[in-house]
PAPAVEX-440042 format. One record per residue (C-alpha): residue in three letters; x, y, z. Coordinates in steps of 0.1 Angstrom, whole numbers, plus 5000, padded with zeros to 4 digits. Layout:
BEGIN
<r><type>ALA</type><xx>X</xx><yy>Y</yy><zz>Z</zz></r>
...
END
This chain:
BEGIN
<r><type>MET</type><xx>2698</xx><yy>5843</yy><zz>6373</zz></r>
<r><type>ALA</type><xx>2725</xx><yy>5867</yy><zz>6385</zz></r>
<r><type>LEU</type><xx>2745</xx><yy>5863</yy><zz>6354</zz></r>
<r><type>LEU</type><xx>2718</xx><yy>5878</yy><zz>6332</zz></r>
<r><type>PRO</type><xx>2710</xx><yy>5915</yy><zz>6330</zz></r>
<r><type>GLN</type><xx>2682</xx><yy>5926</yy><zz>6353</zz></r>
<r><type>ASN</type><xx>2659</xx><yy>5935</yy><zz>6324</zz></r>
<r><type>LEU</type><xx>2665</xx><yy>5902</yy><zz>6305</zz></r>
<r><type>SER</type><xx>2643</xx><yy>5872</yy><zz>6315</zz></r>
<r><type>PHE</type><xx>2654</xx><yy>5837</yy><zz>6306</zz></r>
<r><type>SER</type><xx>2620</xx><yy>5820</yy><zz>6307</zz></r>
<r><type>ARG</type><xx>2602</xx><yy>5848</yy><zz>6290</zz></r>
<r><type>GLN</type><xx>2627</xx><yy>5860</yy><zz>6264</zz></r>
<r><type>ILE</type><xx>2657</xx><yy>5836</yy><zz>6258</zz></r>
<r><type>LEU</type><xx>2637</xx><yy>5803</yy><zz>6261</zz></r>
<r><type>PRO</type><xx>2611</xx><yy>5812</yy><zz>6234</zz></r>
<r><type>VAL</type><xx>2638</xx><yy>5824</yy><zz>6211</zz></r>
<r><type>ALA</type><xx>2658</xx><yy>5791</yy><zz>6215</zz></r>
<r><type>ALA</type><xx>2626</xx><yy>5771</yy><zz>6209</zz></r>
<r><type>LEU</type><xx>2619</xx><yy>5791</yy><zz>6178</zz></r>
<r><type>ILE</type><xx>2654</xx><yy>5785</yy><zz>6164</zz></r>
<r><type>GLY</type><xx>2650</xx><yy>5747</yy><zz>6172</zz></r>
<r><type>ILE</type><xx>2618</xx><yy>5746</yy><zz>6153</zz></r>
<r><type>VAL</type><xx>2633</xx><yy>5763</yy><zz>6123</zz></r>
<r><type>ILE</type><xx>2663</xx><yy>5739</yy><zz>6123</zz></r>
<r><type>ALA</type><xx>2640</xx><yy>5709</yy><zz>6126</zz></r>
<r><type>ALA</type><xx>2618</xx><yy>5721</yy><zz>6097</zz></r>
<r><type>TYR</type><xx>2649</xx><yy>5726</yy><zz>6076</zz></r>
<r><type>LEU</type><xx>2662</xx><yy>5691</yy><zz>6083</zz></r>
<r><type>ILE</type><xx>2628</xx><yy>5675</yy><zz>6076</zz></r>
<r><type>PHE</type><xx>2625</xx><yy>5694</yy><zz>6043</zz></r>
<r><type>VAL</type><xx>2661</xx><yy>5684</yy><zz>6032</zz></r>
<r><type>GLY</type><xx>2656</xx><yy>5648</yy><zz>6042</zz></r>
<r><type>LEU</type><xx>2624</xx><yy>5642</yy><zz>6023</zz></r>
<r><type>PRO</type><xx>2629</xx><yy>5614</yy><zz>5996</zz></r>
<r><type>ASP</type><xx>2628</xx><yy>5623</yy><zz>5959</zz></r>
<r><type>ARG</type><xx>2592</xx><yy>5615</yy><zz>5948</zz></r>
<r><type>SER</type><xx>2595</xx><yy>5627</yy><zz>5912</zz></r>
<r><type>THR</type><xx>2587</xx><yy>5602</yy><zz>5885</zz></r>
<r><type>THR</type><xx>2607</xx><yy>5593</yy><zz>5854</zz></r>
<r><type>GLU</type><xx>2603</xx><yy>5570</yy><zz>5825</zz></r>
<r><type>PRO</type><xx>2617</xx><yy>5535</yy><zz>5831</zz></r>
<r><type>ASP</type><xx>2649</xx><yy>5525</yy><zz>5813</zz></r>
<r><type>GLN</type><xx>2632</xx><yy>5494</yy><zz>5799</zz></r>
<r><type>GLN</type><xx>2596</xx><yy>5492</yy><zz>5788</zz></r>
<r><type>PRO</type><xx>2577</xx><yy>5460</yy><zz>5797</zz></r>
<r><type>PRO</type><xx>2566</xx><yy>5439</yy><zz>5768</zz></r>
<r><type>LYS</type><xx>2532</xx><yy>5447</yy><zz>5754</zz></r>
<r><type>ALA</type><xx>2512</xx><yy>5437</yy><zz>5724</zz></r>
<r><type>THR</type><xx>2507</xx><yy>5462</yy><zz>5696</zz></r>
<r><type>GLY</type><xx>2488</xx><yy>5464</yy><zz>5664</zz></r>
<r><type>GLU</type><xx>2460</xx><yy>5439</yy><zz>5659</zz></r>
<r><type>LEU</type><xx>2469</xx><yy>5420</yy><zz>5691</zz></r>
<r><type>ALA</type><xx>2466</xx><yy>5450</yy><zz>5713</zz></r>
<r><type>ASP</type><xx>2428</xx><yy>5448</yy><zz>5714</zz></r>
<r><type>SER</type><xx>2423</xx><yy>5411</yy><zz>5708</zz></r>
<r><type>ALA</type><xx>2427</xx><yy>5378</yy><zz>5727</zz></r>
<r><type>ARG</type><xx>2462</xx><yy>5367</yy><zz>5730</zz></r>
<r><type>VAL</type><xx>2486</xx><yy>5344</yy><zz>5748</zz></r>
<r><type>ALA</type><xx>2520</xx><yy>5356</yy><zz>5761</zz></r>
<r><type>GLY</type><xx>2551</xx><yy>5335</yy><zz>5766</zz></r>
<r><type>ALA</type><xx>2588</xx><yy>5337</yy><zz>5770</zz></r>
<r><type>GLY</type><xx>2612</xx><yy>5322</yy><zz>5744</zz></r>
<r><type>LEU</type><xx>2648</xx><yy>5314</yy><zz>5736</zz></r>
<r><type>VAL</type><xx>2665</xx><yy>5320</yy><zz>5702</zz></r>
<r><type>GLU</type><xx>2681</xx><yy>5289</yy><zz>5687</zz></r>
<r><type>PRO</type><xx>2694</xx><yy>5277</yy><zz>5653</zz></r>
<r><type>SER</type><xx>2669</xx><yy>5262</yy><zz>5629</zz></r>
<r><type>SER</type><xx>2688</xx><yy>5230</yy><zz>5632</zz></r>
<r><type>GLU</type><xx>2690</xx><yy>5233</yy><zz>5670</zz></r>
<r><type>ILE</type><xx>2724</xx><yy>5234</yy><zz>5687</zz></r>
<r><type>ILE</type><xx>2747</xx><yy>5206</yy><zz>5676</zz></r>
<r><type>ASP</type><xx>2774</xx><yy>5195</yy><zz>5701</zz></r>
<r><type>ILE</type><xx>2804</xx><yy>5183</yy><zz>5682</zz></r>
<r><type>GLY</type><xx>2824</xx><yy>5155</yy><zz>5698</zz></r>
<r><type>THR</type><xx>2851</xx><yy>5131</yy><zz>5688</zz></r>
<r><type>SER</type><xx>2848</xx><yy>5093</yy><zz>5683</zz></r>
<r><type>LEU</type><xx>2885</xx><yy>5088</yy><zz>5693</zz></r>
<r><type>SER</type><xx>2905</xx><yy>5103</yy><zz>5721</zz></r>
<r><type>GLY</type><xx>2937</xx><yy>5121</yy><zz>5716</zz></r>
<r><type>LEU</type><xx>2955</xx><yy>5155</yy><zz>5715</zz></r>
<r><type>VAL</type><xx>2942</xx><yy>5182</yy><zz>5693</zz></r>
<r><type>THR</type><xx>2969</xx><yy>5190</yy><zz>5667</zz></r>
<r><type>ASP</type><xx>2951</xx><yy>5215</yy><zz>5645</zz></r>
<r><type>LEU</type><xx>2920</xx><yy>5237</yy><zz>5650</zz></r>
<r><type>ARG</type><xx>2905</xx><yy>5249</yy><zz>5617</zz></r>
<r><type>VAL</type><xx>2875</xx><yy>5271</yy><zz>5629</zz></r>
<r><type>GLN</type><xx>2866</xx><yy>5300</yy><zz>5652</zz></r>
<r><type>PRO</type><xx>2833</xx><yy>5312</yy><zz>5666</zz></r>
<r><type>GLY</type><xx>2813</xx><yy>5329</yy><zz>5639</zz></r>
<r><type>ASP</type><xx>2828</xx><yy>5310</yy><zz>5610</zz></r>
<r><type>ARG</type><xx>2805</xx><yy>5297</yy><zz>5583</zz></r>
<r><type>VAL</type><xx>2813</xx><yy>5261</yy><zz>5574</zz></r>
<r><type>GLU</type><xx>2800</xx><yy>5236</yy><zz>5548</zz></r>
<r><type>LYS</type><xx>2790</xx><yy>5200</yy><zz>5554</zz></r>
<r><type>GLY</type><xx>2821</xx><yy>5178</yy><zz>5556</zz></r>
<r><type>GLN</type><xx>2845</xx><yy>5207</yy><zz>5562</zz></r>
<r><type>PRO</type><xx>2873</xx><yy>5198</yy><zz>5587</zz></r>
<r><type>LEU</type><xx>2868</xx><yy>5214</yy><zz>5622</zz></r>
<r><type>PHE</type><xx>2897</xx><yy>5201</yy><zz>5641</zz></r>
<r><type>LEU</type><xx>2923</xx><yy>5172</yy><zz>5638</zz></r>
<r><type>VAL</type><xx>2934</xx><yy>5148</yy><zz>5665</zz></r>
<r><type>ASP</type><xx>2969</xx><yy>5133</yy><zz>5667</zz></r>
<r><type>ASP</type><xx>2970</xx><yy>5106</yy><zz>5639</zz></r>
<r><type>ARG</type><xx>3005</xx><yy>5092</yy><zz>5643</zz></r>
<r><type>THR</type><xx>2993</xx><yy>5059</yy><zz>5658</zz></r>
<r><type>ALA</type><xx>2968</xx><yy>5054</yy><zz>5630</zz></r>
<r><type>ARG</type><xx>2993</xx><yy>5061</yy><zz>5604</zz></r>
<r><type>ALA</type><xx>3018</xx><yy>5036</yy><zz>5620</zz></r>
<r><type>ARG</type><xx>2990</xx><yy>5010</yy><zz>5619</zz></r>
<r><type>ILE</type><xx>2985</xx><yy>5016</yy><zz>5582</zz></r>
<r><type>THR</type><xx>3022</xx><yy>5011</yy><zz>5576</zz></r>
<r><type>GLU</type><xx>3021</xx><yy>4978</yy><zz>5596</zz></r>
<r><type>THR</type><xx>2991</xx><yy>4965</yy><zz>5578</zz></r>
<r><type>GLY</type><xx>3006</xx><yy>4973</yy><zz>5545</zz></r>
<r><type>ALA</type><xx>3036</xx><yy>4952</yy><zz>5554</zz></r>
<r><type>ALA</type><xx>3013</xx><yy>4924</yy><zz>5565</zz></r>
<r><type>ILE</type><xx>2994</xx><yy>4925</yy><zz>5533</zz></r>
<r><type>ALA</type><xx>3026</xx><yy>4922</yy><zz>5513</zz></r>
<r><type>GLN</type><xx>3037</xx><yy>4893</yy><zz>5535</zz></r>
<r><type>ALA</type><xx>3003</xx><yy>4876</yy><zz>5530</zz></r>
<r><type>ARG</type><xx>3005</xx><yy>4880</yy><zz>5492</zz></r>
<r><type>ALA</type><xx>3040</xx><yy>4865</yy><zz>5491</zz></r>
<r><type>ALA</type><xx>3028</xx><yy>4836</yy><zz>5512</zz></r>
<r><type>ILE</type><xx>2999</xx><yy>4830</yy><zz>5487</zz></r>
<r><type>VAL</type><xx>3024</xx><yy>4830</yy><zz>5458</zz></r>
<r><type>GLU</type><xx>3046</xx><yy>4805</yy><zz>5477</zz></r>
<r><type>ALA</type><xx>3016</xx><yy>4783</yy><zz>5486</zz></r>
<r><type>GLN</type><xx>3003</xx><yy>4783</yy><zz>5450</zz></r>
<r><type>ALA</type><xx>3037</xx><yy>4772</yy><zz>5437</zz></r>
<r><type>ALA</type><xx>3038</xx><yy>4744</yy><zz>5463</zz></r>
<r><type>GLN</type><xx>3003</xx><yy>4733</yy><zz>5455</zz></r>
<r><type>ARG</type><xx>3011</xx><yy>4731</yy><zz>5417</zz></r>
<r><type>THR</type><xx>3042</xx><yy>4710</yy><zz>5424</zz></r>
<r><type>ALA</type><xx>3023</xx><yy>4687</yy><zz>5448</zz></r>
<r><type>ASN</type><xx>2994</xx><yy>4683</yy><zz>5423</zz></r>
<r><type>GLU</type><xx>3017</xx><yy>4676</yy><zz>5394</zz></r>
<r><type>GLN</type><xx>3036</xx><yy>4650</yy><zz>5415</zz></r>
<r><type>LEU</type><xx>3003</xx><yy>4633</yy><zz>5425</zz></r>
<r><type>ALA</type><xx>2990</xx><yy>4634</yy><zz>5390</zz></r>
<r><type>LEU</type><xx>3022</xx><yy>4618</yy><zz>5378</zz></r>
<r><type>TYR</type><xx>3019</xx><yy>4590</yy><zz>5402</zz></r>
<r><type>ARG</type><xx>2983</xx><yy>4584</yy><zz>5393</zz></r>
<r><type>GLN</type><xx>2992</xx><yy>4581</yy><zz>5356</zz></r>
<r><type>ILE</type><xx>3015</xx><yy>4551</yy><zz>5362</zz></r>
<r><type>SER</type><xx>2996</xx><yy>4520</yy><zz>5354</zz></r>
<r><type>ASP</type><xx>3021</xx><yy>4495</yy><zz>5369</zz></r>
<r><type>PRO</type><xx>3014</xx><yy>4492</yy><zz>5406</zz></r>
<r><type>ALA</type><xx>3048</xx><yy>4479</yy><zz>5413</zz></r>
<r><type>ALA</type><xx>3065</xx><yy>4510</yy><zz>5398</zz></r>
<r><type>VAL</type><xx>3053</xx><yy>4533</yy><zz>5426</zz></r>
<r><type>SER</type><xx>3047</xx><yy>4522</yy><zz>5462</zz></r>
<r><type>ARG</type><xx>3015</xx><yy>4530</yy><zz>5479</zz></r>
<r><type>ALA</type><xx>3034</xx><yy>4549</yy><zz>5505</zz></r>
<r><type>GLU</type><xx>3047</xx><yy>4574</yy><zz>5480</zz></r>
<r><type>VAL</type><xx>3012</xx><yy>4579</yy><zz>5466</zz></r>
<r><type>ILE</type><xx>2999</xx><yy>4586</yy><zz>5501</zz></r>
<r><type>ARG</type><xx>3028</xx><yy>4610</yy><zz>5507</zz></r>
<r><type>ALA</type><xx>3020</xx><yy>4628</yy><zz>5475</zz></r>
<r><type>GLU</type><xx>2984</xx><yy>4631</yy><zz>5484</zz></r>
<r><type>GLY</type><xx>2993</xx><yy>4645</yy><zz>5518</zz></r>
<r><type>ASP</type><xx>3017</xx><yy>4671</yy><zz>5502</zz></r>
<r><type>ALA</type><xx>2989</xx><yy>4682</yy><zz>5479</zz></r>
<r><type>ALA</type><xx>2964</xx><yy>4686</yy><zz>5508</zz></r>
<r><type>ALA</type><xx>2990</xx><yy>4705</yy><zz>5529</zz></r>
<r><type>ALA</type><xx>2997</xx><yy>4728</yy><zz>5500</zz></r>
<r><type>GLN</type><xx>2960</xx><yy>4735</yy><zz>5497</zz></r>
<r><type>SER</type><xx>2957</xx><yy>4742</yy><zz>5534</zz></r>
<r><type>ARG</type><xx>2987</xx><yy>4766</yy><zz>5533</zz></r>
<r><type>LEU</type><xx>2971</xx><yy>4785</yy><zz>5504</zz></r>
<r><type>ALA</type><xx>2938</xx><yy>4788</yy><zz>5523</zz></r>
<r><type>ILE</type><xx>2957</xx><yy>4801</yy><zz>5554</zz></r>
<r><type>ALA</type><xx>2977</xx><yy>4826</yy><zz>5533</zz></r>
<r><type>ARG</type><xx>2945</xx><yy>4839</yy><zz>5517</zz></r>
<r><type>ALA</type><xx>2928</xx><yy>4842</yy><zz>5552</zz></r>
<r><type>GLN</type><xx>2959</xx><yy>4861</yy><zz>5564</zz></r>
<r><type>LEU</type><xx>2956</xx><yy>4885</yy><zz>5534</zz></r>
<r><type>SER</type><xx>2919</xx><yy>4891</yy><zz>5542</zz></r>
<r><type>SER</type><xx>2927</xx><yy>4898</yy><zz>5578</zz></r>
<r><type>ALA</type><xx>2955</xx><yy>4922</yy><zz>5569</zz></r>
<r><type>GLN</type><xx>2932</xx><yy>4940</yy><zz>5544</zz></r>
<r><type>ALA</type><xx>2905</xx><yy>4943</yy><zz>5571</zz></r>
<r><type>GLN</type><xx>2930</xx><yy>4957</yy><zz>5595</zz></r>
<r><type>ALA</type><xx>2942</xx><yy>4982</yy><zz>5569</zz></r>
<r><type>ASN</type><xx>2905</xx><yy>4993</yy><zz>5563</zz></r>
<r><type>SER</type><xx>2901</xx><yy>4997</yy><zz>5601</zz></r>
<r><type>ALA</type><xx>2932</xx><yy>5018</yy><zz>5603</zz></r>
<r><type>ARG</type><xx>2922</xx><yy>5040</yy><zz>5574</zz></r>
<r><type>THR</type><xx>2887</xx><yy>5044</yy><zz>5590</zz></r>
<r><type>GLU</type><xx>2903</xx><yy>5054</yy><zz>5623</zz></r>
<r><type>LEU</type><xx>2925</xx><yy>5079</yy><zz>5604</zz></r>
<r><type>GLY</type><xx>2895</xx><yy>5094</yy><zz>5589</zz></r>
<r><type>GLN</type><xx>2878</xx><yy>5097</yy><zz>5623</zz></r>
<r><type>LEU</type><xx>2907</xx><yy>5117</yy><zz>5636</zz></r>
<r><type>THR</type><xx>2896</xx><yy>5145</yy><zz>5613</zz></r>
<r><type>VAL</type><xx>2864</xx><yy>5158</yy><zz>5628</zz></r>
<r><type>ARG</type><xx>2842</xx><yy>5173</yy><zz>5602</zz></r>
<r><type>ALA</type><xx>2810</xx><yy>5195</yy><zz>5602</zz></r>
<r><type>PRO</type><xx>2779</xx><yy>5173</yy><zz>5600</zz></r>
<r><type>ILE</type><xx>2758</xx><yy>5201</yy><zz>5584</zz></r>
<r><type>THR</type><xx>2763</xx><yy>5234</yy><zz>5567</zz></r>
<r><type>GLY</type><xx>2760</xx><yy>5261</yy><zz>5594</zz></r>
<r><type>GLU</type><xx>2777</xx><yy>5285</yy><zz>5618</zz></r>
<r><type>ILE</type><xx>2802</xx><yy>5278</yy><zz>5645</zz></r>
<r><type>LEU</type><xx>2787</xx><yy>5291</yy><zz>5678</zz></r>
<r><type>SER</type><xx>2814</xx><yy>5282</yy><zz>5703</zz></r>
<r><type>VAL</type><xx>2848</xx><yy>5266</yy><zz>5704</zz></r>
<r><type>ASN</type><xx>2860</xx><yy>5252</yy><zz>5737</zz></r>
<r><type>ILE</type><xx>2893</xx><yy>5235</yy><zz>5727</zz></r>
<r><type>ARG</type><xx>2928</xx><yy>5247</yy><zz>5717</zz></r>
<r><type>PRO</type><xx>2956</xx><yy>5229</yy><zz>5700</zz></r>
<r><type>GLY</type><xx>2975</xx><yy>5207</yy><zz>5724</zz></r>
<r><type>GLU</type><xx>2944</xx><yy>5200</yy><zz>5746</zz></r>
<r><type>PHE</type><xx>2932</xx><yy>5164</yy><zz>5751</zz></r>
<r><type>VAL</type><xx>2898</xx><yy>5154</yy><zz>5739</zz></r>
<r><type>SER</type><xx>2881</xx><yy>5123</yy><zz>5752</zz></r>
<r><type>THR</type><xx>2853</xx><yy>5100</yy><zz>5741</zz></r>
<r><type>GLN</type><xx>2842</xx><yy>5096</yy><zz>5778</zz></r>
<r><type>GLY</type><xx>2824</xx><yy>5130</yy><zz>5779</zz></r>
<r><type>GLY</type><xx>2846</xx><yy>5142</yy><zz>5807</zz></r>
<r><type>ASN</type><xx>2845</xx><yy>5178</yy><zz>5795</zz></r>
<r><type>SER</type><xx>2820</xx><yy>5200</yy><zz>5812</zz></r>
<r><type>GLU</type><xx>2814</xx><yy>5219</yy><zz>5779</zz></r>
<r><type>ALA</type><xx>2809</xx><yy>5207</yy><zz>5744</zz></r>
<r><type>ILE</type><xx>2840</xx><yy>5207</yy><zz>5723</zz></r>
<r><type>ILE</type><xx>2824</xx><yy>5227</yy><zz>5695</zz></r>
<r><type>GLN</type><xx>2788</xx><yy>5240</yy><zz>5691</zz></r>
<r><type>MET</type><xx>2774</xx><yy>5247</yy><zz>5657</zz></r>
<r><type>GLY</type><xx>2740</xx><yy>5251</yy><zz>5640</zz></r>
<r><type>GLU</type><xx>2722</xx><yy>5265</yy><zz>5610</zz></r>
<r><type>THR</type><xx>2714</xx><yy>5301</yy><zz>5618</zz></r>
<r><type>VAL</type><xx>2698</xx><yy>5310</yy><zz>5585</zz></r>
<r><type>PRO</type><xx>2670</xx><yy>5313</yy><zz>5596</zz></r>
<r><type>LEU</type><xx>2670</xx><yy>5315</yy><zz>5633</zz></r>
<r><type>HIS</type><xx>2642</xx><yy>5299</yy><zz>5653</zz></r>
<r><type>VAL</type><xx>2627</xx><yy>5308</yy><zz>5686</zz></r>
<r><type>ARG</type><xx>2614</xx><yy>5283</yy><zz>5711</zz></r>
<r><type>ILE</type><xx>2584</xx><yy>5298</yy><zz>5730</zz></r>
<r><type>ASP</type><xx>2572</xx><yy>5283</yy><zz>5763</zz></r>
<r><type>ILE</type><xx>2535</xx><yy>5284</yy><zz>5769</zz></r>
<r><type>ASP</type><xx>2522</xx><yy>5274</yy><zz>5803</zz></r>
<r><type>GLU</type><xx>2501</xx><yy>5242</yy><zz>5801</zz></r>
<r><type>ASN</type><xx>2470</xx><yy>5260</yy><zz>5815</zz></r>
<r><type>GLU</type><xx>2472</xx><yy>5285</yy><zz>5785</zz></r>
<r><type>ALA</type><xx>2482</xx><yy>5260</yy><zz>5758</zz></r>
<r><type>PRO</type><xx>2446</xx><yy>5251</yy><zz>5748</zz></r>
<r><type>ARG</type><xx>2440</xx><yy>5288</yy><zz>5740</zz></r>
<r><type>VAL</type><xx>2469</xx><yy>5291</yy><zz>5715</zz></r>
<r><type>ASN</type><xx>2459</xx><yy>5296</yy><zz>5679</zz></r>
<r><type>LEU</type><xx>2484</xx><yy>5271</yy><zz>5664</zz></r>
<r><type>GLY</type><xx>2496</xx><yy>5282</yy><zz>5629</zz></r>
<r><type>ALA</type><xx>2492</xx><yy>5319</yy><zz>5636</zz></r>
<r><type>ASP</type><xx>2522</xx><yy>5342</yy><zz>5634</zz></r>
<r><type>ALA</type><xx>2537</xx><yy>5355</yy><zz>5667</zz></r>
<r><type>VAL</type><xx>2548</xx><yy>5390</yy><zz>5677</zz></r>
<r><type>VAL</type><xx>2584</xx><yy>5386</yy><zz>5691</zz></r>
<r><type>SER</type><xx>2606</xx><yy>5413</yy><zz>5708</zz></r>
<r><type>PRO</type><xx>2640</xx><yy>5409</yy><zz>5724</zz></r>
<r><type>ARG</type><xx>2642</xx><yy>5409</yy><zz>5762</zz></r>
<r><type>GLY</type><xx>2647</xx><yy>5445</yy><zz>5773</zz></r>
<r><type>ALA</type><xx>2638</xx><yy>5460</yy><zz>5739</zz></r>
<r><type>ALA</type><xx>2599</xx><yy>5459</yy><zz>5739</zz></r>
<r><type>GLU</type><xx>2598</xx><yy>5486</yy><zz>5713</zz></r>
<r><type>LEU</type><xx>2614</xx><yy>5463</yy><zz>5687</zz></r>
<r><type>GLN</type><xx>2588</xx><yy>5439</yy><zz>5675</zz></r>
<r><type>VAL</type><xx>2589</xx><yy>5414</yy><zz>5646</zz></r>
<r><type>LYS</type><xx>2566</xx><yy>5388</yy><zz>5632</zz></r>
<r><type>ALA</type><xx>2577</xx><yy>5352</yy><zz>5635</zz></r>
<r><type>ALA</type><xx>2563</xx><yy>5325</yy><zz>5613</zz></r>
<r><type>PHE</type><xx>2549</xx><yy>5293</yy><zz>5629</zz></r>
<r><type>VAL</type><xx>2570</xx><yy>5262</yy><zz>5622</zz></r>
<r><type>ARG</type><xx>2557</xx><yy>5235</yy><zz>5646</zz></r>
<r><type>ALA</type><xx>2546</xx><yy>5226</yy><zz>5680</zz></r>
<r><type>GLU</type><xx>2566</xx><yy>5201</yy><zz>5700</zz></r>
<r><type>PRO</type><xx>2546</xx><yy>5169</yy><zz>5706</zz></r>
<r><type>GLN</type><xx>2557</xx><yy>5166</yy><zz>5742</zz></r>
<r><type>VAL</type><xx>2548</xx><yy>5189</yy><zz>5771</zz></r>
<r><type>VAL</type><xx>2579</xx><yy>5193</yy><zz>5793</zz></r>
<r><type>PRO</type><xx>2588</xx><yy>5208</yy><zz>5826</zz></r>
<r><type>LYS</type><xx>2594</xx><yy>5245</yy><zz>5827</zz></r>
<r><type>ARG</type><xx>2631</xx><yy>5253</yy><zz>5826</zz></r>
<r><type>GLN</type><xx>2633</xx><yy>5288</yy><zz>5812</zz></r>
<r><type>LEU</type><xx>2626</xx><yy>5314</yy><zz>5839</zz></r>
<r><type>THR</type><xx>2619</xx><yy>5351</yy><zz>5835</zz></r>
<r><type>ASN</type><xx>2626</xx><yy>5361</yy><zz>5872</zz></r>
<r><type>SER</type><xx>2592</xx><yy>5377</yy><zz>5875</zz></r>
<r><type>ALA</type><xx>2577</xx><yy>5377</yy><zz>5911</zz></r>
<r><type>ALA</type><xx>2544</xx><yy>5363</yy><zz>5897</zz></r>
<r><type>GLU</type><xx>2559</xx><yy>5336</yy><zz>5877</zz></r>
<r><type>ARG</type><xx>2550</xx><yy>5300</yy><zz>5884</zz></r>
<r><type>VAL</type><xx>2578</xx><yy>5274</yy><zz>5882</zz></r>
<r><type>ASP</type><xx>2558</xx><yy>5242</yy><zz>5891</zz></r>
<r><type>VAL</type><xx>2541</xx><yy>5240</yy><zz>5857</zz></r>
<r><type>ARG</type><xx>2548</xx><yy>5222</yy><zz>5824</zz></r>
<r><type>VAL</type><xx>2550</xx><yy>5240</yy><zz>5792</zz></r>
<r><type>LEU</type><xx>2541</xx><yy>5235</yy><zz>5755</zz></r>
<r><type>GLN</type><xx>2570</xx><yy>5245</yy><zz>5733</zz></r>
<r><type>LEU</type><xx>2562</xx><yy>5263</yy><zz>5700</zz></r>
<r><type>ILE</type><xx>2588</xx><yy>5268</yy><zz>5674</zz></r>
<r><type>TYR</type><xx>2587</xx><yy>5300</yy><zz>5652</zz></r>
<r><type>ALA</type><xx>2610</xx><yy>5312</yy><zz>5624</zz></r>
<r><type>LEU</type><xx>2624</xx><yy>5347</yy><zz>5629</zz></r>
<r><type>PRO</type><xx>2629</xx><yy>5371</yy><zz>5600</zz></r>
<r><type>GLN</type><xx>2665</xx><yy>5381</yy><zz>5591</zz></r>
<r><type>SER</type><xx>2675</xx><yy>5407</yy><zz>5618</zz></r>
<r><type>ASP</type><xx>2707</xx><yy>5418</yy><zz>5636</zz></r>
<r><type>ALA</type><xx>2686</xx><yy>5421</yy><zz>5668</zz></r>
<r><type>PHE</type><xx>2686</xx><yy>5384</yy><zz>5676</zz></r>
<r><type>ARG</type><xx>2714</xx><yy>5360</yy><zz>5686</zz></r>
<r><type>VAL</type><xx>2714</xx><yy>5324</yy><zz>5696</zz></r>
<r><type>GLY</type><xx>2706</xx><yy>5319</yy><zz>5732</zz></r>
<r><type>GLN</type><xx>2689</xx><yy>5353</yy><zz>5736</zz></r>
<r><type>GLN</type><xx>2657</xx><yy>5356</yy><zz>5755</zz></r>
<r><type>VAL</type><xx>2626</xx><yy>5370</yy><zz>5739</zz></r>
<r><type>ASP</type><xx>2590</xx><yy>5379</yy><zz>5748</zz></r>
<r><type>ALA</type><xx>2562</xx><yy>5367</yy><zz>5725</zz></r>
<r><type>PHE</type><xx>2525</xx><yy>5373</yy><zz>5720</zz></r>
<r><type>ILE</type><xx>2505</xx><yy>5347</yy><zz>5700</zz></r>
<r><type>PRO</type><xx>2469</xx><yy>5351</yy><zz>5690</zz></r>
<r><type>ALA</type><xx>2444</xx><yy>5331</yy><zz>5710</zz></r>
<r><type>ARG</type><xx>2416</xx><yy>5309</yy><zz>5695</zz></r>
<r><type>GLU</type><xx>2384</xx><yy>5328</yy><zz>5687</zz></r>
<r><type>SER</type><xx>2364</xx><yy>5304</yy><zz>5708</zz></r>
<r><type>GLY</type><xx>2388</xx><yy>5307</yy><zz>5737</zz></r>
<r><type>GLY</type><xx>2371</xx><yy>5338</yy><zz>5750</zz></r>
<r><type>SER</type><xx>2383</xx><yy>5374</yy><zz>5751</zz></r>
<r><type>GLY</type><xx>2407</xx><yy>5392</yy><zz>5773</zz></r>
<r><type>ASP</type><xx>2444</xx><yy>5392</yy><zz>5778</zz></r>
<r><type>THR</type><xx>2466</xx><yy>5366</yy><zz>5792</zz></r>
<r><type>ALA</type><xx>2491</xx><yy>5382</yy><zz>5816</zz></r>
<r><type>ALA</type><xx>2527</xx><yy>5372</yy><zz>5808</zz></r>
<r><type>ALA</type><xx>2557</xx><yy>5372</yy><zz>5830</zz></r>
<r><type>GLY</type><xx>2569</xx><yy>5408</yy><zz>5831</zz></r>
<r><type>GLU</type><xx>2539</xx><yy>5422</yy><zz>5813</zz></r>
END
């Protein structure tokens, strides 16, 4: 250690100081690198029962808001180009109100053609009736002659044939008139079908067509042309796992809150229970959720509120039967 002063020792003085500095630096880095372990309130509170249900037996389930009429997918009975769109999402429509129009030029041309065919058939009827009267009068005249020698048998037979032919032509003309009138009725029906109307009074939920687009009766579109439903009132369809279904107190009101807004709770009135238990399709994305179960679907009517929209997910709590025991049924996300 010739480079160090004679009174300075590396092992006794410099090395301990360097070790002390390293310890201080390491302690600082450890302190700065510690994770933040402070606690904060969650952005969204999990759903929980309140009021009378907070301390009583209950069954929890997830639901989906739907129109009271359920969602109606509007289609078309005839294919063609959309020439006019009369509604937009959010519009309130009355039953029978036009929603959109399909190109009707072909149907109108058929009506014109059948009108001409009807006129032609009526003219043929008039002509056949005149020919029938003439043939009948001629035949009657021959039959009134008492002298067999005055009119030959051949002339009588010819007159009888003319009368029968006139009768046949009249029947054919009348049949042609009936056919033309039936075709006209068919064309008018087709013309009416080209104006698609609302089947019920309700609200337009979605519109997936624009003027100029082609609509088909084959169901080739991935989306419904128009969706509508009666949204006054709204209903909520609640799924109850089959193992919890026997505990539900059917007929009791449910406490419903929108997904992500557990603090907003409303009472929903019982409407009905679907008669069929179906496979579970609505998922809550909870880690503890079972998907290999069937569910009983309960329908409840929601009170008037701006907090609910068609297609929105909700959490619900329903009173359990008194004989079903006590305790809480854990719900997905609870």
